[in-house]
C-alpha positions, -999 to +999 in steps of 0.1 A: +781+404-182+788+441-183+782+441-221+749+422-217+738+446-189+748+476-210+728+463-240+697+457-219+699+492-204+702+507-239+672+487-251+653+496-220+660+533-225+648+531-261+616+515-250+610+541-223+617+569-248+593+554-273+566+550-247+571+586-235+564+598-270+532+578-272+521+592-239+525+627-253+508+618-286+476+604-270+455+615-241+441+585-222+404+587-213+391+568-184+356+554-190+331+559-161+320+527-144+290+523-121+283+492-101+247+483-100+253+453-077+288+449-062+280+423-036+252+400-048+235+376-024+209+349-026+182+373-014+188+395-044+197+368-069+172+339-069+166+307-089+139+310-115+137+272-122+137+242-099+169+228-112+202+237-095+209+259-064+218+295-056+238+302-025+256+332-009+293+329-002+320+353+009+356+358-002+380+385+010+353+403+029+328+405+000+297+384-009+291+366-042+265+342-054+273+306-065+249+291-091+253+253-092+239+230-118+226+195-109+250+177-132+222+162-153+223+186-183+194+207-169+199+244-174+200+265-142+187+301-143+194+327-115+182+363-118+183+396-101+149+412-108+129+442-097+157+468-097+143+500-084+148+525-097+154+510-131+188+513-147+194+535-178+219+515-199+217+536-230+253+544-243+267+519-218+281+484-219+272+458-193+300+442-172+296+410-151+322+393-129+322+355-133+341+325-121+337+289-133+344+258-111+343+225-131+349+240-165+354+206-181+317+199-175+304+233-187+282+234-218+269+270-218+266+304-202+242+330-212+238+365-197+204+382-200+196+418-194+159+428-194+133+455-188+102+434-178+117+411-151+128+388-179+093+377-186+093+383-224+120+409-233+157+409-228+191+412-244+212+380-244+249+374-247+263+338-250+298+335-237+319+317-264+332+283-252+358+262-269+369+226-265+405+236-259+403+249-223+434+271-227+418+289-256+389+303-236+383+337-222+371+322-190+394+299-172+386+274-144+387+289-109+396+324-121+375+355-116+370+372-150+352+404-160+331+399-191+316+429-210+287+428-234+274+453-259+236+456-256+234+471-291+251+440-306+234+415-284+205+393-295+173+411-286+143+389-275+109+407-275+112+445-271+135+453-242+138+489-231+175+498-228+166+529-209+147+510-182+167+479-173+152+461-142+168+427-143+198+406-150+198+368-153+224+341-159+217+308-175+243+280-170+242+244-182+264+214-179+271+184-201+253+159-179+285+143-167+289+163-135+279+196-120+293+231-127+295+260-103+293+295-117+301+323-093+286+357-099+305+386-083+287+417-095+271+437-123+283+471-136+277+496-164+306+511-183+303+542-206+306+535-243+332+556-262+322+583-286+329+560-316+337+525-325+369+514-341+383+486-363+418+471-359+434+450-386+458+425-370+480+399-388+496+369-371+530+352-377+547+377-401+541+362-436+556+380-467+521+390-478+517+411-447+539+438-463+514+440-492+486+442-466+504+471-448+508+489-482+471+484-490+461+498-455+485+528-460+469+536-494+437+543-474+454+562-447+450+532-423+475+514-401+474+479-386+491+457-361+515+429-372+523+402-346+556+385-356+576+355-344+613+367-342+627+333-349+611+331-383+622+365-396+641+360-428+630+324-433+612+314-465+576+328-468+583+351-439+592+388-437+627+400-435+642+428-413+640+451-442+603+443-447+597+450-410+614+484-414+592+492-444+561+482-425+570+505-397+576+533-422+541+527-435+527+532-399+517+496-391+530+484-357+553+454-355+543+436-322+550+404-303+541+368-311+557+334-307+556+297-314+550+273-295+521+283-272+532+297-238+514+269-220+540+245-234+570+265-222+588+256-190+579+280-162+615+292-157+619+299-194+587+319-201+597+353-188+632+353-204+617+342-237+592+370-236+618+395-227+639+383-256+610+389-280+607+425-266+644+430-269+643+420-306+615+444-314+631+473-295+665+467-310+650+469-345+630+501-339+596+486-329+593+499-293+557+508-298+547+473-308+569+457-282+543+464-256+516+444-274+512+407-278+491+380-295+490+347-276+503+319-298+474+298-309+453+319-285+463+298-255+467+312-221+462+301-185+460+319-151+488+303-130+519+315-148+512+327-184+488+355-176+508+369-146+539+370-167+522+385-197+505+411-174+538+421-160+555+427-194+528+438-219+502+466-221+478+444-241+475+407-251+451+395-278+432+362-278+425+343-310+387+344-308+357+351-286+342+378-309+341+416-309+355+435-280+340+464-260+358+497-258+372+499-232+378+461-229+371+443-196+407+431-195+434+445-219+453+412-215+423+392-228+414+412-259+387+394-279+392+390-316+371+381-347+389+353-365+387+359-403+389+325-420+386+312-456+348+308-450+344+345-440+331+367-469+342+403-474+306+413-469+306+397-434+338+416-425+320+448-436+289+440-416+311+434-385+327+468-390+293+484-394+282+468-361+313+481-344+307+516-357+270+516-347+275+500-313+308+518-304+327+485-301+363+476-308+364+451-337+398+434-337+401+415-370+426+386-370+442+375-403+469+349-410+484+340-443+470+360-473+478+338-504+463+341-538+447+306-533+437+293-499+447+259-487+436+258-450+409+274-428+432+301-414+441+313-449+423+343-465+428+351-502+444+383-511+416+391-535+391+387-507+412+408-484+412+437-509+374+434-511+371+433-473+390+466-472+365+480-496+336+468-475+351+483-443+357+516-461+320+518-471+310+518-434+332+549-426+343+532-394+376+544-379+405+521-384+435+522-360+463+499-347+460+482-313+486+505-297+468+537-307+434+524-295+449+513-262+467+545-255+435+565-260+415+545-235+441+532-211+433+540-174+468+554-170+496+559-194 
């Protein structure tokens, strides 16, 4: 027991030392946040259509609005209009606080931000929804902050970003039962000075060493999420490969198999600590604070609290581009690059991140010469995608570096 304790203290001291160096190397910058409406009520937020209801409720001393559908697949729209004075949202992201009750019946959520009381001009953002409930950014019964980039949102009409006077939320169900969407507030968050692109790679395949070398040739670094149990197995990286990847500047971070939602509650924290121990012991203290959810699955009762306790960031497996700063560092949205994604599309996504000051987290898996499944991406296309990103002039940085530069506190 003394030997085990001594080893854990040593690993812990290495991790602390590595993080201390990161704290010195990067100066965190806190983005200013201004709440336009922190306690919405049904006097301020009203129903625009006859379907559904809008009511005021209170929780922990604060009011929020509950938007309820009728359960018959009719969309319900509630809006806060006539903001006076109008809101200047230039160089700012929009943040809304949402909670879904009855997620299994939910078919859609759309947030609209407009400048003419939503009569003909607005920016719209559709919250991505997936059939696998554990894969979603939003989880049933859990308050979640969702940020949207107005520059990258769909523009209807000619909304004036400098004179926002309304915010609306459209929610619809599948016609098999009602959905309750709670709206807890609306804020503006300062954009950063520039956008950034992060190349991330899941599972630790042999080809990821080649990818790290290609990034290094351009002066770029990425983030590699590895499964410790597979290291040294056929088609996977070896310890020597990981050391070379670290030398090239790419982070080696935490990943696993199977999904955390399938691990017994008492086994989850020891398993995650074991992954961190492995990374720290082999010189990857920086990456040990960053995680990619296996298969993108997470839930709010035990997985998220445990992950929040141990990691600085945790990346999902979808939901699109992220804002910078993200609404929640443990729910980082990613852009899944599949065999159907063209290099030109990757380049265009990088251009949008550059222009709208977003954080584009690209997610790659196996990089074979010839693809066999949807999650594969051919090495030849990967090389072309690097060329397309380079054309945009967008900044490229690993997840750890981006986070340390915008973290609220080191």
